[in-house]
C-alpha positions in Angstrom: 107.0 128.0 157.5 106.7 131.1 155.3 108.4 131.5 151.9 111.5 133.2 153.4 112.1 130.2 155.7 111.7 127.5 153.1 114.9 125.6 152.4 116.6 126.6 149.2 116.9 124.1 146.4 120.2 122.1 146.3 122.8 123.3 143.8 125.5 121.5 141.8 128.0 122.9 144.4 126.0 121.2 147.2 126.1 117.9 145.3 129.8 118.3 144.7 130.6 119.0 148.4 128.5 116.0 149.5 130.1 113.7 146.9 133.6 115.1 147.7 134.3 115.9 144.0 134.9 119.1 142.1 132.0 121.2 140.9 133.1 120.5 137.3 133.0 116.7 137.9 129.6 116.9 139.5 128.2 119.0 136.6 129.5 116.5 134.0 128.0 113.5 135.9 124.7 115.2 136.4 124.5 116.5 132.9 125.6 113.3 131.2 128.3 115.0 129.1 132.1 115.0 129.1 134.4 112.5 130.7 133.9 111.2 134.2 134.7 107.9 135.9 132.0 105.5 136.9 132.8 105.6 140.6 132.6 109.4 140.6 129.3 109.3 138.6 127.8 106.9 141.2 128.9 109.1 144.1 127.5 112.2 142.5 124.1 110.5 141.6 123.8 109.2 145.2 124.5 112.6 146.6 122.0 114.2 144.2 119.3 111.8 145.3 120.0 112.4 149.0 119.8 116.1 148.5 116.7 115.9 146.3 118.7 117.8 143.7 116.7 119.0 140.6 118.8 119.9 137.5 118.6 123.3 136.0 117.2 122.6 132.5 118.5 125.9 131.1 122.0 125.4 132.4 122.0 121.8 131.1 121.0 122.9 127.6 123.8 125.5 127.6 126.3 122.8 128.4 125.0 120.0 126.2 123.3 121.9 123.4 120.2 119.8 124.2 117.1 120.9 126.2 115.6 117.4 126.2 112.3 118.9 125.2 110.2 118.4 122.1 107.7 121.0 120.8 104.3 119.7 119.7 102.3 122.1 117.7 98.8 120.8 117.2 95.8 122.1 115.3 93.0 121.2 117.7 94.0 120.0 121.1 90.3 119.5 122.1 89.8 117.1 119.2 90.0 113.6 120.8 92.0 112.3 117.7 94.8 114.7 118.5 94.6 114.0 122.2 95.3 110.3 121.5 98.1 111.2 119.1 99.8 113.5 121.6 99.6 110.8 124.2 101.3 108.4 121.9 104.1 110.8 121.1 104.5 111.8 124.7 104.8 108.2 125.9 107.4 107.4 123.2 109.4 110.5 123.9 109.3 110.1 127.7 110.9 106.7 127.3 113.9 108.4 125.8 114.2 111.2 128.4 112.3 113.9 126.6 109.6 116.2 127.9 106.9 117.7 125.7 105.9 121.4 125.3 102.5 121.7 123.8 100.9 124.5 121.7 97.5 124.7 120.1 96.9 126.7 117.0 93.2 126.3 116.4 94.0 125.9 112.7 95.3 129.5 112.5 98.5 130.1 110.6 99.3 133.2 112.7 99.0 131.2 115.9 101.2 128.5 114.3 103.9 131.0 113.4 103.9 132.3 117.0 104.0 128.8 118.4 107.0 127.8 116.2 108.8 131.0 117.3 108.2 130.2 120.9 109.4 126.6 120.5 112.6 127.9 118.9 113.1 130.5 121.7 112.7 127.7 124.2 115.5 125.8 122.3 113.4 122.6 121.8 115.4 119.8 120.3 112.7 119.0 117.6 109.1 119.7 116.7 106.1 117.6 115.8 103.5 119.7 114.0 100.2 119.4 112.1 100.4 122.3 109.6 97.3 124.5 109.5 97.8 125.6 105.9 99.9 123.9 103.2 100.1 127.3 101.4 101.8 129.1 104.3 104.9 127.2 105.4 107.8 129.6 105.3 108.1 129.5 109.1 108.2 125.7 109.1 110.9 125.5 106.4 112.9 128.3 108.2 112.8 126.3 111.5 114.2 123.2 109.7 116.8 125.3 108.0 117.9 126.7 111.4 118.7 123.1 112.5 115.5 122.1 114.3 114.3 118.6 113.1 110.6 118.4 112.3 108.0 115.8 111.6 104.4 116.4 110.4 101.6 114.6 112.1 98.3 113.7 110.2 99.3 116.0 107.3 101.9 116.5 104.6 102.9 119.6 102.6 103.6 119.0 98.9 107.1 120.3 98.0 108.4 120.5 101.6 110.9 117.8 102.4 109.8 117.0 105.9 109.0 113.6 107.4 105.3 113.0 107.9 103.1 110.3 109.5 99.6 109.9 108.1 96.8 107.4 107.3 95.7 106.7 103.8 92.5 108.6 104.2 91.7 108.9 100.5 91.5 105.1 100.2 89.5 104.9 103.4 87.0 107.5 102.3 86.7 106.0 98.9 86.0 102.6 100.4 83.2 103.9 102.6 81.6 105.9 99.8 81.7 102.9 97.4 79.9 100.8 100.0 77.2 103.6 100.4 76.7 103.7 96.7 76.3 99.9 96.6 73.6 100.3 99.2 71.6 102.5 96.9 72.7 105.9 98.3 73.3 108.5 95.6 73.3 111.6 97.8 76.2 111.4 100.3 76.7 114.5 102.4 80.1 115.5 103.8 80.6 118.0 106.6 84.0 119.3 107.7 85.5 122.1 109.8 88.3 122.7 107.3 88.8 126.4 106.5 88.0 127.2 102.9 87.1 130.3 100.8 83.4 129.1 100.6 81.1 127.1 102.8 79.9 124.9 99.9 82.5 122.9 97.9 83.1 124.1 94.4 84.7 121.9 91.7 88.4 122.7 91.4 88.7 124.1 94.9 92.1 123.3 96.5 92.0 122.6 100.2 95.2 123.5 102.1 94.6 120.8 104.7 95.9 117.6 103.2 94.0 115.3 105.6 90.6 116.8 104.7 91.5 117.1 101.0 92.2 113.4 101.1 88.9 112.6 102.7 87.0 114.6 100.2 89.1 113.3 97.3 88.3 109.7 98.3 84.6 110.5 98.2 84.8 112.1 94.8 87.0 109.2 93.5 84.3 106.7 94.4 81.6 108.7 92.7 83.8 109.0 89.6 84.4 105.2 89.5 80.6 104.7 89.8 80.0 107.1 86.9 77.9 109.4 89.0 78.2 113.2 89.3 77.7 114.3 92.9 76.0 117.6 93.7 78.7 119.9 95.1 76.1 121.2 97.6 76.4 117.9 99.4 79.9 118.9 100.6 80.0 121.5 103.3 83.1 123.2 104.7 84.0 125.8 107.3 81.8 124.0 109.9 84.2 125.0 112.7 81.7 125.7 115.5 78.7 123.9 116.8 76.4 126.5 115.3 78.1 126.2 111.9 77.9 122.4 112.0 74.2 122.6 112.9 73.5 125.1 110.1 75.3 122.9 107.5 73.4 119.9 108.6 70.0 121.6 108.4 70.9 123.0 105.0 71.8 119.6 103.7 68.6 118.0 105.0 66.5 120.8 103.4 67.8 120.4 99.9 65.4 119.1 97.2 67.8 116.2 96.6 68.8 115.9 100.3 71.5 113.3 101.0 70.4 109.9 102.3 73.7 109.4 104.0 76.0 111.8 105.9 79.7 111.5 106.5 81.3 113.6 109.3 84.9 114.5 108.9 85.7 113.9 112.6 84.0 112.9 115.8 83.5 116.5 117.0 81.5 117.3 113.8 79.7 114.0 114.1 78.3 114.7 117.6 76.6 117.9 116.4 75.3 116.2 113.2 73.7 113.5 115.4 72.1 116.2 117.6 70.4 117.8 114.6 69.2 114.5 113.3 67.6 113.8 116.7 66.0 117.2 116.9 64.5 116.7 113.5 63.2 113.2 114.6 65.2 111.5 111.8 66.1 108.0 112.6 69.5 106.6 112.0 69.8 104.6 109.8 66.1 104.2 108.8 65.8 107.8 107.6 69.5 108.8 107.2 72.6 106.7 107.2 75.5 108.2 109.2 79.2 107.5 109.6 82.2 109.5 110.8 85.9 109.5 110.9 87.6 108.4 114.1 86.5 105.8 116.6 85.7 107.4 119.9 84.6 105.4 123.0 81.0 106.7 122.8 80.6 105.7 119.1 80.0 102.1 120.0 77.7 102.9 123.0 75.1 105.1 121.4 71.9 103.7 119.8 72.5 102.7 117.1 76.3 102.1 117.3 78.1 104.3 114.8 80.0 103.0 111.8 83.4 104.7 111.8 86.5 105.2 109.7 89.1 104.6 112.4 92.6 106.0 112.5 95.3 104.6 114.8 95.8 107.9 116.4 98.0 106.7 119.3 100.2 104.7 117.0 100.5 107.8 114.7 101.8 109.8 117.7 104.3 107.0 118.5 105.4 106.8 114.8 105.9 110.6 114.7 108.0 110.6 117.8 110.1 107.6 116.5 110.7 109.5 113.2 111.8 112.6 115.1 114.1 110.6 117.4 115.8 109.1 114.4 116.5 112.6 113.1 117.9 113.6 116.5 120.2 110.6 116.4 121.6 112.0 113.1 119.7 110.0 110.5 120.5 111.4 107.0 118.0 109.4 105.0 115.7 111.3 102.7 112.5 112.5 104.4 109.5 110.2 103.7 105.8 109.9 104.3 105.0 107.1 106.7 101.5 105.9 105.9 99.6 103.8 108.4 96.4 101.8 107.7 93.0 102.9 108.8 90.0 100.7 109.2 86.3 100.9 108.4 84.4 99.5 111.5 80.9 98.6 110.4 78.2 98.9 113.0 74.5 99.7 112.8 74.3 103.3 111.6 74.5 102.5 107.9 71.7 100.7 106.0 70.4 100.5 102.4 68.5 103.5 101.1 64.9 102.5 101.1 61.3 103.7 100.9 60.5 107.2 99.7 64.1 108.3 100.4 65.4 105.5 98.2 63.1 106.5 95.4 64.2 110.1 95.5 67.8 109.1 95.6 67.4 106.8 92.6 65.5 109.5 90.6 68.1 112.1 91.3 70.9 109.7 90.7 69.5 108.7 87.3 69.1 112.3 86.3 72.7 113.1 87.2 74.0 110.0 85.4 72.2 111.1 82.3 73.5 114.7 82.5 77.0 113.3 83.0 76.8 111.4 79.7 
């Protein structure tokens, strides 16, 4: 059978004729709006099932004012963390009859602005977003002002009254750093893909990605509590590509006061850091301790198993969807930050600084402590 001979899709009129009701009654029963008796509704639904009727989403949205779709605007869809979060949000939304329209921004504000515009053009009922830049948000506030409820995932924007779902990453990063310091590490490297004006962190630099700012803030908090001044060169930014991550790792390891421990901002960065360590024949944790944010399936299977700072990504997606559903039901409570707890999972990739590496770390640490006082 060619395309011209294929049977045409059933229409509302076909369903109405089969159910022996008016077209208006059939439309109300199928669309779930307006007044219709239960016997009529049952006849219409039976007829629709028999005819394999598929509703016209555009027509339904024009009748009900709802498209039953939610826009999800994510920074890095290839990042396993966001993949799990999207799955959690999708599962929760599907239970309430919503479909998901996904857009990836690659952490670019221009792509994010385009994605938000497309979502509004598609008349989505609400949006879950991970803002690329807290300094460029007029398109986000405009969408909310236009009546589209929004929830931020993994990030917040100071001064913008929009619900958010996050993990207390500052506390988690501070906890991990404090433990590394207790193990004798004084040089702790940090590598992130976050976009910044410079590849090397500079004191006073404001990062517009709140989740990475919290990670780095927690590391610096722990140093401050220990009375130690870290070398800003230990903190590397803009490591967006595999080549950039490799370059940042090599640069860290070639410093005169090279870090004895490295923290990767996420699992994608972590994989390339581990590749460089292997290429340089550096043993984890004998030569360099290593840990990363996010607990991926492979992190417990490699040798040695990797210590991770785990975030409940799936639960974060569910929580974001739940918060958005509350807004769609008409909740008028003040927007709030929902903060979930992360967990440090200790495995075998972290050990005390020792040997020549420990002596170097102690010497450099003592010098910095003296300079700080």
